[in-house]
N, C-alpha and C positions, 0 to 999 in steps of 0.2 A: 442567568442561562437564556441564551437567545433561542426563540423558536424560529427553525429555517425549514423550507420546504424545497421541492425537487428543483435542480437547476444544474448547470455544467460548469466545472472550473477546468483547469488545465494543470500540466506537470511543471514541477519546479527545477531549478539548476541541479545538476549533479556535482558530487563533491570534487574538489579541486586537488589532484595528486599528480604524480607524474605520468606521462602520456603513455598509455598502453594500447594494446588491439582493441579492448573495450572502449576506450576513449575515443579512438578514430571511428569505430562502427558506430557509436551512440550519436557522436557528431554529425556523422552522415545521416543518420536516422532523423534526427530533430531538425536537419536543414531543409528537409522536404516538407513543404506546406500540408498541415495536417487538419484541414477544416472537416473533413469526413469522420475523423476520430473525434475531435473535441468540439464540434459545433461552431458555425460560422459567428465571427465577431468577438471571439473570445481572445483576449491577450495572453499569449504564452508565458506562465510563471518563470519558464526557462530563460525569459528576457531579463536576467537578474542584473541589475545596475552595478558597477563597481563600487557605488556609494552606500549600497545597501550592507546590512551587517552580514558577516559571514554566516554560512549555514553550516551545520553539523554533518559530517558526510557519512553516507550511507556505507554498508559494506561493498566493497570495491572488488571488481573482477579483473584483476591482474594476472597474468600468466602464473600458474602455479599456485595462487589464492585457494583457500579452501571455500567450499560453498556456504551459502547461507545457513547458520547454525539451525538445527532443529529444536524443537521444544515440545514440551508434553501437549496431548491434545486436549487434556481435561475432561471435565464430566458432561460438557454440554454439546458436544458435536452431534449433528443429525444429518444422516445421508438424504440424498435425493432432493436437496434444496432447489428453488427454481432458479431458472437461468435468467439473470438480470445484472446490469450494470449499476442499478440504482436501488439501494435498500429501503430508501423513504417511500413510505405510504401515506395517503390521506390522514391526518391527525398526528403524524410523527412529530415529536417534540424534541428539542435539543439543538444544540449548535452544530449547523452543517459542517460536513468535513469531505473533501475529495482526497482520495489517496491514487497517485497515479505513478507509473514508472514502467521498467521492462523487466522481462525475463530472459536471462542469459543461460546458455549452456556452459560446461565446463571448459570449452574452447573460446569463450567470451563471444560467442555469436548468438544473437537474438533467437528466441524459441517461438516460432508462429504456432498458433492454436494450442498454447499451453493452457491448461486448465487452472483456474484459481477459485477456490470455494472459501468464502468468507463467512464468519460468523462473530457476533458480538452481544455483549449488554446492552440495554437501552439506558437512557440518562439516569435512571434510578438505580443502575446496577444489576438489572434483573434480566435473566435469559428467556425467551420464549419456548419452552419445552414442549408446547402442545401443537404450535404451528410453526410458521417460517418467518415471524417478524425479526428483521435484522439478520436475515440469512439470505444467501444466494451465492450462485457461481457464474462465472464467465470465462471467456476464452481471448487470449491475446490475439491482436491483429497480425497482418503479414509481418509488421516490423518488430513484433514480440512486444508490443505496447499494451497496457491495460489501464482503466481508470474506474475507480469505485466512487460511488456517491453514497454517503452515509452521514451518521452524525458522530460526535465525539462521545465515546462510552463512558458510562458512569463507573463509580467506584463500588466495591463489595468488600466485605472483611478480608483482609490478608493479601489482597491483589492491587496492584497499582492498574491504571488505566492501561488496556490493550485490546487489539484485534487479533482474532485467531484466523489462520489461513492455511490451507492446503494447496499445494502447487506441484503440478505433474505434468511433464513434457509428454507427447503423445507416444504411449508405449513405455514411458520411463517410470522410475520409481517415484513414490510419493513423498514430498517434503511436508511435515506439518510443523508449523511454527507459529510465532507470535510477533506482533509488531507493536512498538512502545513510544510513547511520547516523551520528549525532551522536557527536562524542568519539572518534572512531577516529583513531590517530595516522596512519595512511597516508591520511587524507584529505588531509594537508599535501604528499604526495609522488605521488599518483595523478594522472596527467596528464589522466585523464577526468573526474575529480570535478568536481561543479557543486554549490555550496552550495544553489542554489534548489532542488534535488532532495532535501534532507534531509527524513526523515521526523521527526515527532513520536514519541519513544520513551520508554517508562518501564518501570520493573520492575514485576512483577505477580506476587509470590511468586517462585517458581524460574523463571517465564515471563517474556516480553516483550510488551508491547503497542505498537503504532504506529500512527500515523494518517497519511494523505496525501490530499489532494483534488487531483484532475487537472482541468484547465481544457483542452479541446480544441477544435478546429475542427469544422465540418460539422454543427452542431445549432443 
């Protein structure tokens, strides 16, 4: 396990499927320079070369598609997490992970100022139930984009690796769900696992980069 500390990474490419309204909107979004969101000097992971291996597509917002599937909250959610885009703190151990993407409404338009509240286990598979370690919330920017800096969560009995999240458009209903990692052996035995919630994940040196786009109601 690699020890990593705070830093900034960037989004990855979205899945390759037939052109939809979301595809066109998203292409327009990422065509605009994003140094204010991502930090200067960072190469966009969406600059995916044709020679790179194909990435597993994330849930896709085609007209008429269902929203991102909900999942159980589990026993470890805590309200009132701190607002922060990085869950890393001094001494945080584990493989650094950035998760980035967009929040879209049911009409495939990006949702600005959508709330995302994340929580997860540490590298040993333990949750902080007394404080707010590896817990935090943030809001999408004007283009509906978000980016979380954290670590790859550890394993604990009966569960595969996952990250919990609540997503809510302003004034809309709350989507509670979980994000998963491709290629995990326990994906085959975890009774909660849903392949529709797999992130795109790739290695970026000693760290990992992941992307996922949410499609929620109420916008």
